[in-house]
SELOZA-231206 format. One line per 10 residues: number of its first residue (from 0); for each residue x, y, z of N, C-alpha, C, O. Coordinates in steps of 0.001 Angstrom, whole numbers, plus 500000, padded with zeros to 6 digits. Layout:
<atoms>
NUM> X/Y/Z/X/Y/Z/X/Y/Z/X/Y/Z | ...
</atoms>
This chain:
<atoms>
0> 479898/411642/545230/479333/412967/544548/480252/414122/545193/480653/414143/546356 | 480497/415073/544193/481351/416221/544504/480574/417095/545469/479346/417007/545452 | 481139/417888/546266/480643/418722/547202/479787/419921/546456/478773/420366/546993 | 480207/420364/545319/479496/421382/544569/478263/420796/543921/477268/421481/543684 | 478347/419636/543670/477050/418908/542998/476012/418826/544163/474847/419163/543952 | 476396/418408/545319/475471/418224/546470/474978/419447/546770/473778/419511/547038 | 475732/420582/546787/475151/421939/547177/474152/422379/546120/473097/422956/546384 | 474554/422070/544950/473478/422556/543624/472417/421767/544011/471400/422399/544298 | 472349/420353/544119/471076/419674/544278/470412/420115/545438/469184/420121/545348 | 470974/420540/546664/470268/420829/547728/469429/422190/547279/468222/422324/547480
10> 470175/423057/546713/469663/424398/546334/468550/424269/545429/467606/425059/545458 | 468628/423282/544608/467426/422992/543618/466131/422618/544380/465033/423154/544232 | 466446/421611/545217/465413/421001/546065/464596/422139/546822/463380/422274/546686 | 465424/422978/547670/464929/424089/548375/464164/425113/547320/463091/425610/547659 | 464670/425370/546208/463988/426291/545280/462684/425686/544830/461687/426408/544808 | 462607/424434/544474/461372/423738/544169/460307/423565/545291/459111/423576/545001 | 460705/423416/546479/459786/423349/547545/459262/424690/547830/458052/424778/548039 | 460022/425797/547873/459581/427039/548063/458603/427398/546843/457545/427970/547103 | 458876/427131/545740/457951/427435/544613/456630/426793/544707/455591/427392/544426 | 456685/425321/545184/455397/424625/545379/454611/425440/546641/453403/425671/546586
20> 455318/425776/547596/454438/426277/548721/453944/427580/548363/452830/427919/548762 | 454644/428349/547658/454116/429806/547092/452928/429539/546422/451888/430122/546729 | 453000/428512/545320/451942/428309/544485/450755/427853/545288/449665/428335/544981 | 450824/426947/546321/449851/426568/547118/449128/427515/548046/447966/427386/548432 | 450062/428591/548388/449492/429498/549322/448688/430418/548392/447587/430822/548767 | 449211/430785/547136/448366/431676/546203/447062/430950/545969/446019/431592/546094 | 447023/429639/545633/445725/429045/545407/444820/429148/546639/443667/429555/546493 | 445272/428808/547812/444442/428994/548994/444092/430470/549154/442929/430744/549452 | 444960/431422/548990/444520/432860/549134/443275/433084/547970/442221/433644/548275 | 443489/432685/546916/442422/433110/545821/441123/432452/546290/440071/433091/546310
30> 441206/431078/546693/440053/430443/547013/439233/431199/548135/438003/431196/548191 | 440179/431927/549133/439587/432447/550313/438955/433901/549945/438000/434393/550546 | 439553/434429/549004/439097/435821/548433/437840/435640/547524/437013/436547/547429 | 437712/434487/546873/436542/434286/545937/435343/433932/546855/434210/433969/546374 | 435530/433600/548116/434405/433383/548879/433806/431997/548660/432604/431797/548837 | 434642/431052/548276/434227/429652/548126/433950/428917/549361/434871/428348/549948 | 432704/428887/549814/432352/428391/551117/432573/426772/551195/432644/426201/552283 | 432673/426098/549980/432839/424633/550087/434151/424287/550622/434320/423124/550989 | 435063/425094/550714/436466/424722/551194/436889/425539/552225/436631/426743/552214 | 437570/424964/553198/437993/425719/554433/439402/426210/554118/439955/426046/553030
40> 439908/426804/555134/441349/427319/554941/442285/426286/554577/443170/426549/553763 | 442189/425155/555082/443093/423998/554790/442849/423458/553405/443661/422639/552973 | 441904/423790/552715/441651/423125/551334/440741/421974/551463/440399/421389/550435 | 440318/421592/552594/439605/420309/552708/438074/420767/552639/437778/421925/552933 | 437149/419878/552262/435762/420212/552006/435297/420445/553563/435773/419817/554510 | 434311/421430/553661/433857/421658/555151/432697/420734/555362/432180/420123/554426 | 432292/420639/556620/431206/419791/556928/429884/420442/556860/428912/419816/557282 | 429748/421550/556409/428582/422337/556294/427565/421546/555234/427990/421255/554116 | 426302/421235/555604/425397/420518/554869/424628/421384/554108/424034/422337/554613 | 424597/421117/552928/423500/422007/552005/422274/421310/551896/422227/420130/551547
50> 421186/422052/552207/419922/421374/552212/418978/422224/551184/417816/421874/550981
</atoms>
């Protein structure tokens, strides 16, 4: 593989990872702001029991 192709592929992977992380953090922030108590900051269901 040419050096420029490897550089381009690496740049694309970093771009996609950054985009995915930004999207994930936006989702987490919007869930936190909406006050959804079923989800913790990590996005997992909390262990609070509803009775």
